[in-house]
Steps between C-alpha positions, in 0.01 A plus 500: 500500500261205527449309173126562524551875502575753226549874469229698322506879486769502767298292750553138605184298450425135547415292193220346703331834565285696255677799345321821409655708222391860465504577129563853380261515206617848401853366474386214276322751278811721487706203384238413239516856368878479470550155348158358416328216680725224369643433846156388620537194276781368721432146630815486717664220301845637584632497144600866517711459814656176378601653168660820636880485489556769762236412762649374829390149596388588853275784385436448127306754299265585335264221611434636848461855362237376254304351790527814714388716207197278437412520868559875519766483773643843433724537806683179423569599139601857579769374740618207291870528396458220246278720286807713429732208432286417193635647173180436304683282250162322472636147492219431748235665283592306187487168687183562702240240393215738583637818342496678839803716405683511835764736358242768426348454847832557677562809286163637614586424864830687465310797364264492798797464735659819368174686561482353850853600604546824304527840666287697446245245381282743306781551247519125451126488434532780244780319317279190482199686356478579126264788577778672699751517214424863414534599865834319530635672188368841600705496823844508331373740233387749764810457716744538210308803373518661845874433512541679167286793608698544823841433344609862455379603846688211661817576304487862611428411862785246514739711300546232237698621202564326171860388458684629196793301362704455187301199386169566323231261610162459339290368785209265449268770623606840623157525658593228751834589661701223656456621855121515462462144373740363759320676785156406370563130450723455803228645723231265369740206494562559871123479557491177301776353715309590817184337361696188407656476845157510664362245253794265543476516880132408478581221256783356711275496807228321305749238378601427858135482607442237231743260665422597858202707625718677758740613227803314632728306266807284541756601236712228343719742305622850579322795344796622292580154357130467420506832317809396302335170401183676387689763303712232331184317398351821363810597300534155344124448464569144611139410578379623160730243339290224660189600305405255225168627361617857444878504464508841332399658833860464611630698203231769514550558873879501469474764224266718709702453819835592352341774289385665821843446657668675205263798509530525879880516475481780242243688710718471811797630298298802388362574846853512644610753237593765755702274732633226272869568422490252210254712300717713275590528135304247297294415805347845527120509505307496277695211352611487140363224279821294526542552872526160676219613731277593207574163340422322828171691532399417142588133546298496821202651319527246220518217755179626662323524164617149410390351832159667487457386140562137601250521785230656281563244225467211747185639657338559162598163350432262788354656812442159660876458530607862553200613706211699363588818690267781602498879520761487777747313278433694181520837675849418625621372163350801322662745741845349449453502123390866496793603723750336265323607180472865606863488614618389156262747332632787713856398417424503125332843519796630698748398233299668221452812719124503445334775705272500697424135433796367697386688810147363468627145448732539798210618717293193403803280572540653847131449576527126436833472681319652799216244473749215479705612803243658732236231452760222542376390848150444358552370146632168376843659530465431874548130422873572489489604866246257645635193321852586614382533861315168478809330355713640783242378753497152343879479525500649850249245634620200299180481304683397184736248659299204374417613147495191284752511217369203305133586448564587139656158441197315633238668285 
């Protein structure tokens, strides 16, 4: 490319020619609603990009993203993989001489990106709107209630009979048989997976369009090695360790991540009850208090509570470093907390055999489990998916090959 030319919005333009930028004013207003108008203070000094320990040298962020946001270049930001490589450690925000809070801006862009790529989009809009919270909660309440109403008819039609054995089990809720919960949540989980596949395909295409308008890319690393590299980074939380302004983010996210892993393992164990040859004796469901699976589940729940507590503490004590957050963030944190809290509460009521309170608590628990799982493609939970895809893309295309390792030493 000629030295007097540059790429803007995917088009090569000459530096000697006038350039017209079409600003999306609605997009600017949407960003202002999500993170305030701090980003409009940006004077493009480059401090934010220079201070970021994980920004690649050839395409550093978040300086260029701050400019695009101020100009209202929505398409560029919605396709930008670098937005997802940011962990919002807010080193940039704490060092910005103008208080433009780049970390909060990139968080708002990620939120908009999920809405843009989600399928179906109307669900994503609902999850982003506080006024839709009653509607979102009413959906699982109605669906679970219908499942209960139709339970006996379905059992009769399918010829399902209750197994009788020598061991007496006191189930968490006799109202919700194992087969009903498995069928209910597996069905909606399948729908979630379909929605995620569509969203990820859209997202991957947009990432390729960012680097080349025709969508073609030249890989520098195979897809599977790229996936392994990204997963290794996620498991170790390596990039979080590079944060200096908000070091506790590493610990809070590790606690939440491995808390979810623990609960997912226990859930998978329970779901495979009918086909898992290892489930016998002390592993029978529902688990006893000293069952290793019950212990793992309780430890996972405690890890989630601990991680959420750290995040809330940081946000309340110093939002400039941790990020102020908005409804989108607080709704996700609140949902996780309620899922874990109602889980522990249901467990306690189960052990004291309190009727009908344990059934009611279990119903509330299931409602929020539904909201956490089924609204995953549209809530902040989707960050797990989209950030992973962006990390794989960065490895696949060599985007991270020139990440400077000594930025922190030169500050």
